[in-house]
C-alpha positions in Angstrom: -114.7 -125.9 22.0 -118.1 -126.6 23.8 -117.1 -124.3 26.8 -116.1 -121.3 24.5 -119.6 -121.2 22.6 -122.0 -120.0 25.5 -120.1 -116.6 26.0 -120.2 -116.1 22.3 -123.9 -115.8 22.3 -124.3 -114.4 25.6 -123.5 -110.9 24.3 -125.9 -110.8 21.3 -128.6 -112.4 23.3 -128.3 -109.7 26.2 -128.3 -107.0 23.6 -131.5 -108.3 22.1 -133.2 -108.5 25.6 -132.1 -104.9 26.5 -133.3 -103.6 23.3 -136.6 -105.3 23.6 -137.0 -103.7 27.3 -136.0 -100.2 25.9 -138.6 -100.6 23.1 -141.5 -101.7 25.5 -140.9 -99.0 27.9 -140.6 -96.4 25.3 -143.8 -97.4 24.1 -145.5 -96.7 27.5 -147.3 -93.4 27.4 -148.3 -91.6 30.5 -152.1 -91.3 31.0 -153.5 -87.9 30.2 -154.9 -86.0 33.3 -158.4 -86.0 31.8 -158.5 -89.5 30.4 -157.9 -91.2 33.8 -158.5 -88.3 36.4 -155.3 -88.5 38.0 -151.7 -88.2 37.4 -148.7 -89.9 39.2 -145.8 -88.0 39.6 -142.9 -90.5 40.8 -140.2 -89.3 43.4 -137.0 -87.9 41.9 -133.8 -89.3 43.6 -131.8 -86.1 42.6 -134.3 -83.6 44.0 -133.3 -81.2 47.1 -137.1 -80.9 47.7 -138.3 -84.3 48.6 -141.7 -83.2 49.3 -142.2 -81.2 46.1 -143.1 -84.3 44.0 -146.1 -85.5 46.2 -147.5 -82.0 46.3 -146.9 -81.5 42.5 -149.0 -84.6 41.9 -151.5 -83.0 44.1 -151.5 -80.0 42.1 -151.6 -81.7 38.7 -154.7 -83.5 39.8 -156.7 -80.7 41.2 -156.2 -78.0 38.7 -159.4 -76.8 37.1 -159.2 -77.0 33.4 -161.7 -75.0 30.9 -163.2 -77.1 28.1 -160.5 -75.8 25.6 -157.8 -77.3 28.1 -156.5 -74.0 29.4 -156.3 -73.3 33.3 -159.2 -71.7 35.2 -158.0 -69.3 37.5 -159.9 -69.3 40.8 -159.8 -70.0 44.4 -159.5 -74.0 43.7 -156.3 -73.2 41.7 -155.0 -70.9 44.4 -155.5 -73.6 46.9 -153.6 -76.3 44.9 -150.9 -73.7 44.4 -150.6 -73.0 48.1 -150.1 -76.6 48.8 -147.0 -76.9 46.6 -145.7 -73.5 48.0 -145.9 -74.8 51.5 -143.9 -77.9 50.9 -141.1 -76.3 48.6 -137.7 -75.4 49.9 -136.8 -72.2 48.1 -135.0 -71.7 45.8 -135.6 -74.6 43.2 -132.7 -75.9 41.3 -132.6 -75.4 37.6 -133.0 -79.2 37.3 -136.1 -79.2 39.6 -137.6 -76.4 37.5 -137.0 -78.2 33.8 -138.4 -81.4 35.5 -141.6 -79.4 36.7 -142.0 -77.9 33.4 -141.6 -81.4 31.6 -144.1 -83.3 34.0 -146.7 -80.4 33.6 -146.4 -80.5 30.0 -146.7 -84.1 29.8 -149.5 -84.4 32.3 -152.0 -81.6 31.3 -153.7 -81.3 28.0 -153.3 -78.4 25.5 -151.7 -75.1 27.0 -152.5 -76.1 30.4 -149.3 -77.6 31.3 -147.2 -74.6 30.2 -149.7 -72.3 31.9 -149.2 -74.3 35.2 -145.6 -74.2 35.1 -145.5 -70.3 34.6 -148.1 -69.8 37.2 -146.6 -72.0 39.6 -143.1 -70.4 39.4 -145.0 -67.0 39.8 -146.8 -68.2 42.9 -143.7 -69.6 44.4 -142.0 -66.0 44.0 -145.2 -64.5 45.4 -145.1 -66.8 48.4 -141.5 -66.0 49.0 -142.3 -62.2 48.7 -144.7 -62.7 51.4 -142.5 -64.4 53.7 -139.8 -61.5 53.3 -142.5 -58.7 54.3 -142.8 -57.5 58.1 -144.9 -59.7 60.1 -148.2 -60.2 59.0 -148.7 -58.1 55.8 -151.9 -56.2 55.8 -154.5 -56.9 52.9 -152.9 -53.7 50.9 -149.6 -55.1 51.0 -150.9 -58.4 49.9 -153.0 -57.0 47.2 -150.1 -55.1 45.8 -147.6 -58.2 45.8 -150.7 -60.2 44.0 -151.0 -57.4 41.3 -147.2 -57.4 41.0 -146.9 -61.0 40.4 -150.1 -62.0 38.7 -151.2 -58.8 37.2 -154.9 -58.8 35.6 -155.3 -62.6 36.9 -154.9 -61.5 40.5 -158.5 -60.9 41.5 -159.4 -64.4 39.9 -156.9 -66.2 41.9 -157.3 -64.0 45.2 -161.0 -62.7 45.3 -162.0 -65.2 47.9 -159.0 -65.0 50.2 -159.1 -61.3 50.1 -162.8 -61.0 50.9 -162.2 -63.5 53.8 -159.1 -61.3 55.0 -161.0 -58.1 54.6 -163.9 -59.5 56.6 -161.6 -60.5 59.4 -159.7 -57.4 59.4 -163.1 -55.4 59.7 -164.2 -57.6 62.7 -160.9 -57.1 64.4 -161.1 -53.4 63.9 -164.7 -53.4 65.5 -163.5 -55.3 68.4 -160.6 -53.0 69.0 -163.0 -49.9 69.2 
């Protein structure tokens, strides 16, 4: 009789412990980007892009936000996007896209999370289109792609890069003559 008593209480006790752990984990809230100054994106074992999550963590930490919690589109934004684009193996799987959207929405306040997801997907497509152009694309081809993928936001994102490239192109032309 005593030997059969412990197994009868083991299942309910295990169930209680599991429920308590689940309740404790569900109460834990991911810290806000602006409250704590950093976001930690854990590695995802199902990812086909192992470097993506560290780059995404970097992106979410460094994106400039306006006081109304929307993205500021400037060269700092472009630099953070470029780091992600340089590490991603294209194309992203649907699960990776879904996880990026979820992480961005949870990590950034207001509309910034959704804006980040859309901007990142457009930037990845732009980066892929640049890679498919003939060896090194000239400034006019770059600007055409920037306008195609970013519309009226292109000058805000690429002004500094385009000015640098134009200056380099002019210096190269002067040296060639």
